N, C-alpha and C positions, 0 to 999 in steps of 0.2 A: 377709342380717340379719347384722349385728355382733354381737359378744359383749354389749355393752351393751343394745342393743334386744331380745336374747334373754331378758336379766335382767330388764328392765322388762316386757316380755309376761309372763313367767313368774309375775311379782308378781300380775298379775289372775287368771291362768289357776289359780294354786295355790289361790285362795280358792273356786275353783270344783270343785276336787279334793278337799274334806274327807272323802269318803267312803273314798279310797284313803289319806288320812292316818290315818284312824281304824282301818284295816287294819294298816298298818305300825306304829302306836302300840301297838295289842294285841299284836303279834307281838313287839316290843322289850320290853314290859312283861313278857310271860309269860316270855320267854327268859332276861330278866336277872333276874328273880325265882327263876326255878330257877337259875340260875348263882350266885346269891347265897346259896341254900340249899345248894349245893353247897360253895362255898367257906367260907360261914360269915361272920357279923359280927365284923370287927375281928380276922381269924385272925393269927396269928403265921407267920414264913416256914416253921417246921417243918409246920406244920398244913397250909399250902398245898402243900408238896413231898410230904406223904403223898398229897395227892388230885390230883396232876397227871393220873393215867390218867384219872380220872372227868371232869377239867376238858376234857382232849383229846377225850374221847369226846363228852362234850355239845357242845362246840365243832364237831365234825364233823356232828353232827346239825342245829345251828342253821344252818351252812353250807348243807346240802342244802336245809333247808326255806326260806331264804332264796332260793336259785335257784328253788325251785319257785314261789315267789311273785314273782319277777321277770317270768317270763312274761305273768301277768294285769296285774301293774302296768305293764309298758311297753305292752303293747297297749291298754291302757285310756288312757293318756297319749298314745299315738299317735292313737287315736280323738279325744282331746280336742281335740289340735293340728289335724287333719285335718277333722274333722266337727263339731266343738265339743258332743261329748256322751263320756260315759266309757264307755258300752256294758259296764256291770256284769254283765249277763246271760250275756255269755260270758267273765268273770273266771275262773272256776273250769276251764274247758275250755281255757282259754289256759294257765293255768298248767301243765297236764299236756301240752299240744301241744308247748310250746316247752322244757319240761324238761330233754329229753336233749340237744339241741344247745346250750342255755344252760350245762350242765353241762360239756359237752367245753370250751367256751371259757373257762370260769371255772379248770377245772383245768389248761389249758394256761398261764394267766395266772400260776397261783400257782406252776406248775412252774418257769416261766420267772424269777419273781421270786425264788424259792428259790435256783436256780442261780446267778443273778447275786450274791445275797447271800453265797453259801457262796464263790464265787470271789472276792469282796470281802473276806472274812473271812479267808480262805486267805492273800492276799498282805498283808492286814493284820498277821496274825501273824507271817507270814514276816520282814518288814523289821522289825517290833519285836524279833523274836527276833535277826536279825542285829545289830541295835544293842545285844542283851541289855537292853533296854528302858531304857537308859542315854544313848541317842544321841538327842537332841531332833530332829534331821534325819530319821533313820529312824522315829521315831514319827509325826512329822508326815507324812511321806510314807505310812506305813500308813494313818493316819487320813483321809488325802486319798482314797487308793485305795477305800477303803471308802465314803466320800463320792460319789466317782463311779459306784461299783457300784449305790448307792442311788437316785441321779440317774437313770442308765440304766434302772433297773428301772421307776422311774415313768414315764420317757419311753415304754419299750416297752408298758406296761399301757394307756395311754391309746388307742391305736388299738384296742387289743383291747376296751376298753371300750365304744368307739363301735362295734365290731363287733357287740356283744351287740345295741344298741339298734337296728342296722340288721338283724339276723338277725328280729327279732320285726317291725319295721315292714315289710319287705318279704318275709317267710316265706321267708328264704334259706338256704342251706346254709352250713356253717360256715366252711370255706375262701374261699368267695366273699364273706361278710359281713366276715371279717377284712382281706381283700383291699381290699374297698371302705373300710372303717373306715381303713386304712393310705394309702388315696388321698386321701380328705378331710383327714387329718392332713397330708399332703406339700402339698396344694394350698392349704389354709387355714390352715397351722400358726400364723400370727400372731394369729387369732382364735380358735383352739382354746386355744392357750396362754393367751391373756389371760382367756378364759372360765374356765379352771380355776384361775388366779391369782385371780380375782374370787371366786369360788366358796370358794377355800381361805381368802381374807381374811374373807369374810361367816362360813364356819365358826369360824374363831378367835374372831371378836368374840362370836359366839352361845356358843361355849363359855366365854369370859371371864365373860360375864354369867350362864350357867347355874352355874357355879362360885361366883360371887359370892353368887347365890340360896341355892345349896345351903349355902354357908358360913353365911348368916343363918338357914336352917332350923336348922342345928346349934346354933344360940343358943336356939331357942325349943322344939324338939322333943327329946325322950328320946334319948340315943343308943341303938343297937340296932336292932332290927327296925323300929320306928315311922320311925325317921330314915332307914333304908336304903329303905324302900318309898317314902317320900315323895320321895327322890332318884331313884329308879327311876321313878317317875311323871314327875317333871319332865322328865328326859332323855329318856324316850320319847316323851312329846308333841312336845318341841323337834326330836327327830331324826327322828319321823316328819313332822313339816312340812317340815324342812329337805331331806330326801330327795326329798321329791316335786318341791320348788320346784327343786332340783338337777338332778333328772331330766328335768324340763320346760323347762329352760334347754339342758341338752345335748342333748336330744333336738329343740327347736325350732331350735338353731343348725344340726344335722345336716340335717334336711329343707330347710332355706330354701337350705342350699349345694350340696345334691345335683343341681340341674339344672345349676348351673356346672361342678361336677366332671365330670358327664356329658359335656357339652359338649366339655370340655377333652379328655377321653379320646378322643371321637369325632373330634377335630380332630389327634389325635396319630396315631391309627389311619388316618386319610385321607391324611395327609404320608407315612406309611409307604408306604401302596397307591402313592401318586402317585411316590414316589421308586423 
């Protein structure tokens, strides 16, 4: 299956996965509303600075709850792709079943991204400092290095994301799932990159549309909590639908290319044994 085929197939399947969209929508709406309550409506920078601790604490809770949901969501989507049913009766148990292993992968991913960004920021600051902020070449080199660090971090996160889907699909171990995710990326790098580019373009288009609608809401709804809640509801619904669609696209592409990757690995092992 190609990236475009996976996208087309997911469009139809997503319409049949509305219960999962509702779950994600409710999660997004509740967490975003609580965050709005913490930050406040139209806060100034000083007010936000005073609430940094609460913001980070609640963000950590949201992160853990999302990882908990991933097990149920991914297992239901896997059932939809392979058995054409969501198996919602096992949703809660699968949330708990996969939580620990998915948390490990997510923490590894976050740690790797942070390390790469810190390294990039360090060298960016170093080159800008060497030029005392006045040397265009040093400034440009520093910015380029930071861009490279960000690009590498996204490249590293892709096989780790695939590893999460594979862990749930195969009920595998953390290391084995990450290795298989990396193997798929190597074997089908063109398809994987093209799929993520397509999903990114779709996300940008949707974001522009949502922001435009939010702008129109601002013209007819009083500022403050009414407008804030309306915008949260809009983004929650759209993000809920998009997240399920994107997950179906990624998981569908993974599953369709697993046999080819497995055969390729087997051929390599046979060649090694023969030699």
